[in-house]
N, C-alpha and C positions, 0 to 999 in steps of 0.2 A: 513370674519368677525373674529375678535379675540374672544377667549374663555376666560372668566374670572371665577375665582373660589375663594371662601373664605376659602377653605379647602385644605392645601398643601398635606395632605395624599391622598385625593380624586384625586387631580390633578396628583399626582405621579402615582396613580393606573391607571388612564386613559392613561397616557403616556406609562406606562409599557405594558399595554394591546395592544397599537398600535405597540410597538416594537415587542411584542410577535407574532404579525401577520406576521412578517418577520423572525421568529425564525431560520429557516433553513439558510436563507441568512446571518443573523447576525453571527451565529455560524461558518459558512464557512469563513466569512471574518475575524473573530478573529483568527481562526485556521491558515489560510494562512498567516496572519500577524505575528503570532508567529513563523512559520516555516521560514519566511524571516528574522526575527530579531534575532533568536537564532539558529545559525548553528548546535550547538551540538545536538539538538533534531530533526533534519531533516535528511532524507536520508534512514531511516528504515521504510518501508511501514507498517509493523505491528504496530510499536510504534506510527507512525503518526495516524493510525486509532484509537488507544486507546486514543491519545491526543484529537482527534475530539470528541470522546464520552465523555471525561472529560469536554471539553468546553461546550458541549450540556447540561450536568447535571448542571454545575455551572451557566451558563447563564439562563437556565430555572428556577433554584432555586432562583436566585436573582430577576428575574422578578416576580416570584410567591410571594416573600417577599414584593416587591414593591406594587403589586396589592392588597394583602390581609392584609398588615400591620402585618406580622407574626413576633413574637419575635424570635431572633436568638437562644435562649436557647431551643426552642421547636423543632428545626430542628434535624432530624436524619442523620446518616452518609450517605455519597454518595459512591457508589461502584466504578464508573469509575475513579474519582480522586484518590482514594486509589490504584486502579490497575495501574494507570499511574505512581504514585510515586514508586510502587514496580518495575515496568519495568525499570525505570531509574536507580534504585539501582542495578538491575541485570545486566544492560548494562554498569555499571561503569561510568555513566554520573553524573557529580557533582551535589550536592544538590543546588548549586547556580543557575544552569540552571532551576531547578524546581521552585525556588523562583522568578526568573526573569519572567518566564512564567506567573505567577499569577499577577505580577505587570504590565507587558506589556499588558496582556490580559484584565486586569481590566480597564486600560485606553482606550483600543480600544472599549470595551463594553460601557463605559461611553460616548464615542463620539456619539454612536447611540442614547443613552437616551437623551443627551443634545441637539442633533440635532432635535429629535422628539419634545422635549419641546419647542424649538425655533420655530418649524413649527406651533405650536398651538397658537402662539402670545399671550401668557399669560402676564398679566400686570407685570411690573417690581417687585413690592413688593411680589406678589405671586410667581413669578418665582424665586426670590432670596430664598424664604422660601423653595420651592420645591428642589432647588439645594442643600441647606444645608442638607435637609432631605436625599436626594439621596446619597450625599457624606458620610454623617455620617453612614447610614445603610450599604452602600456597602463597605466602608473601614473596618467597624467592621466585616462584613462577611469575607472579604479577610484576615483580621488578624486572625480570627478563623480558617479558612480552611487551611491557610498556616502552622499555628502551628501544625495542625493535620497531614497534609501530610508530613511535615518534620519528625514527629515522626514515621509515617509509613515507610518513606524512610529509616531512620536509623535502624529500627527494621529489615527490609528486607535486608538491606546491611549486617548487622551482621550475619543474618541467611545464606545469600548467601556465604559470605566469609568463614563460618564454614563448608560449604557443602563439600562433598567428591570430587567434581569436581573442586574445587577452584584452586589447584595447576596445574592441567592439563589445565584448561582454561587460566591461566596466562602464561603458556609456549606457548600455541597456539597463544595467543595475541602477545607475543614477536616475534614469528616467522612471523606472518602476518604483524607486524609493521616493519619488516626487521631489527630488532635489532640483534646485534652480539650474536649468541647462540653457545654453545658447543654441537656438534652433539651427542656425546655419552650420555651426561647427559640429553639432551632433549629427546632422544629416550627412555632412561631409565624411565624418569618421565612420558612420554606419554604411554609407553608400545606399541610403534608403530615405525616401521622403516621408516625413512624419505628418505633414498637413494633408492627409488624405484618409480614405476609409481603409480599415485593416481587418483582416480575419486572423485571429491568433490560433495557432496550433501547438500541441505538444506531441512529439513523436519519440518513441523509445523502443528499445529492445530489452525485454525481460531477461534474456540470456545474453551475456556479454561475449564479445569476440576480442581477439588479441589486437593490440595496437589501435590504429585509427580506422580499422575496417568497418566497424559498426557505424561510426559517424558518417563515413563516406556513403554507406547504404541509406542512412536517414536523409542525407543531403540530396541524394538522387530521388528519393521518394518525394521530398518537398518540392523539387523542381518539376517532377511529373504532375503533381497536384496543381501547381501554379500554371503549368502549360494547359492542363485539361480545363481549368476554370478561366482560361483566357486572361490571366493577370497581365496588366500592361507593362510590368517590369519584373525583375528578379526578386524572389522572396528574400527576406532577411532571415538568415539561418544562424542561430547562436547556440553553440554547444554548451550544455550544462555539465556533462561528464562524458565518459566514453560511450555511454549507451542511451543518452537522453539529450534532446535538442528542443529549444523553443524556436518557433517559426512564426513570422508575420507575413501574410500574403498581401501584397499591395493591390487594392481594389479600385484606386483612383476615386471616381465619383459613383461607382457601382455600389449597390447596397443589397442586392439579392444574391444568394448562393445556390448554385445548382447542386444540392446535397446528393442527389442520386449519382451524378458524375463524380463527385468527390469520393463517395462510397465505393464506386466501381474501381477507382484507382487503388484505394487501400485494399479492397478485397482481392484484387488481382495481383497485388504485390506479395512480398514474402510473408508467409503465415505468422512468423514470429513478431512482426512489427505491429505496434498499436499506435493509434492516433486519437487524440482528443481535440475538439474544436470549440472555440468560443462563438460569439456572434459578431457580425460586422459592426464596427464602431469607428468613430471619426476622431482625428486629431491626436494630440499627445495623450489626453485623458482616455480616449478610445483605445489607444495603443496599450495603455495599462489595463483597462477594463476587460478587453477581449482576452488578454493573457490570464487575468484572474479567473475568468469564466472557464478557460481551458484547464486551469489548475484544479478548479472544483470538479470538473468532469473527470479529471485523472484520479482524484480521490475515490470517486465512485468506481471507475474502471479497475483500479487496483484492488478494490474490496470485493469486486464481483466474482462469483464462482458459478459457472464459468464466465470468463470475460468476453468482451466484444472487441472486434478489430477496430471499430470506429465508434466513438461516443461523442455525441453532439450536445453541448450544454443546454441549448434551447429546448431539446426534447426530454431532458432529464433533470431540469433545474430544481424542482421541488425535492427530489430524492437526493441529488448531489449536495444540496444545502443541509440535508439531515445526516449525511455520511460521517460527520465528525463524531457522532455518538452511535455507533452501530448496535450496541446492546439495547439502547432505548428504541432505536428504529425497528429492530427485530421484534421487540416486545409489542410495539405499536402495530406493526403489520399483523402479528398474531391476533391482537385484540380486535382488529377490523375484519380480518378474514376468517378468524376462528379455525376450525379443522380444515378449511379450504386452503390453509397455508402449508399443508403437508406436501412434501416433495414426492409426488406420486404421479404416474402417467395419466391416470384417470382424472385426477384433480387438475392436472395441467391442462387437459382438454376443456374442462369446465371454466378454468380461469381465462383461457384464451377466448372462449365464446363470450364470457361476461365482459371482458375488456373490449371486444369488438362491439358488444351491445351498448356499452356506455359511450364509446367513441361515436357511434351512429345516432346518438341522442335517444337511446332506448327504443330503437326501431327494430322490431322483429324481422320485418321484410328486408331492410338494408343489411342486417346482420346475416340473414340467410344468404343473401346475394354475395356478401363479402367472403363467407366461409364455404360457399357452394353447398349449402344444406337445405333441407326442407324446412319451411317455416315452423312446422310442428316440432321438429327436432330442436330448434332454437328455443321454443317455448319450454320444452321438457328440460333442457339443460339449465335455463335460467331458473326455473322452479326448483330444480335439484340443488343448484348452487345456493339459492336462498335458504333452502331447508338445512343444508350443511352449515352455513354461516349462522343461522338462527335469526336472521332479519331480512327484510326485503331490500331490493336494490335501491328503492327510493329513499330508504333510511340511511343517511350517510353517503349520498351519491359522490360527493367530492373526495371524501376519505377513501372510498373504494377505488376511485381512479388512481390516486397517489399510491395506495398500497399495492395495487396490481402493477403499477409502473415500477415500483421497487422490486417486486418479484421478477418482472421481465428483465431488468438490468442487473440485479444483484444475485438472482438465482438462489442456490442453496444457502448462500450467506445469510439470508433472512427467512428461510423456510425451516420447518420442523422436519426431521427425518420421519419416515413412515413408522408408525407405532409409538412415537414419542408424544407423551401427553403434554398439556399446556404447562403444568407446574414444573415438570422436569425441564421443559424447554426454557422456561424463564430462568431457572437456576443455572442452566448452561450458558446463558447469555453473557455472563461475565466469567472469562477464563482466568486461570492462574490461581495459585494457592498463596494467600497472604497470611503472614504470621505476625 
């Protein structure tokens, strides 16, 4: 039955409330659409998460305006949109990308609202009045918010460019972009020798602090790591924004990393800090490569649930390289592990034993020694894991190792919830409602 109303404001309020019941789905859809349409704002996990928070605040605010007929002038500032504008300014992403995000996101959001209104079968006269009201209010909101975030962007851009790290950051960007650089002048500007071995790190704080306090904490951590690893000189510390820094540790002629010592520094530091590491590489090309490796490791670390304090590229390279397409990675893990991919304590125990079994070259004795178990217990667990997966360990040995590594580092991100069948799991692999 169609719904008729003589009050456009009331009809808009009801439609907005219905859209709000799908708030998470709507926000995810708008967010994914923005990442697809604007390449400049995708590829950085931290900034993508802040974009999602900004989408949530803007969508929730607009729906609240529709539902309660709130005047725009009575609205207070939104924190996530401001933070997102600041991050783009700090990343040297053009303000046009910020403006496009609002235009494109606005249209995607309106599709949900218009579809909801159509689903209610309101008569044509009322529907036209509701549409006019919806467009008038939403365009006024977008006009106001974009003017505000543009101002925030330019203020932050000016502040960032005047910062002490601006010249150093520009030199590093030139090197990473493979621009022609004069070695002597670059080293003088950076205060760092490029013709040596380097270990690239990314250090960040998922939760921001006010001012430069977060960067100061990250800088202290970088120096503690360099001291623990006996680096012959000070590390190169380059802030990317208020909560993220790129670090290069000078290794001179050394090529081995004491990973346990590095891990101990990270684990003993603040719980909120996370670190990703590349591998030791030499010269200018090595300077670039170890940073790229750390970036790939960060993509995995930010996708993981729960995450790890330290992620080392060399230990997770196969999985890190597959993190660009999480839905396909998730589906592949399920196809390799079958029901063993269920997020369950009993299955977790079987996966751990199976992983140790593969690591020890399929030795029951070595696995029993590693896990402090009786050899027969290891036999039982391996047989049970094979039965659950529906194939032997020997069948697809390499795939099993990578799939188990993905589960180890990505956790519930690539596992099925207990009781979730394979087909449901596959359908849930792609989030968002596309119209």
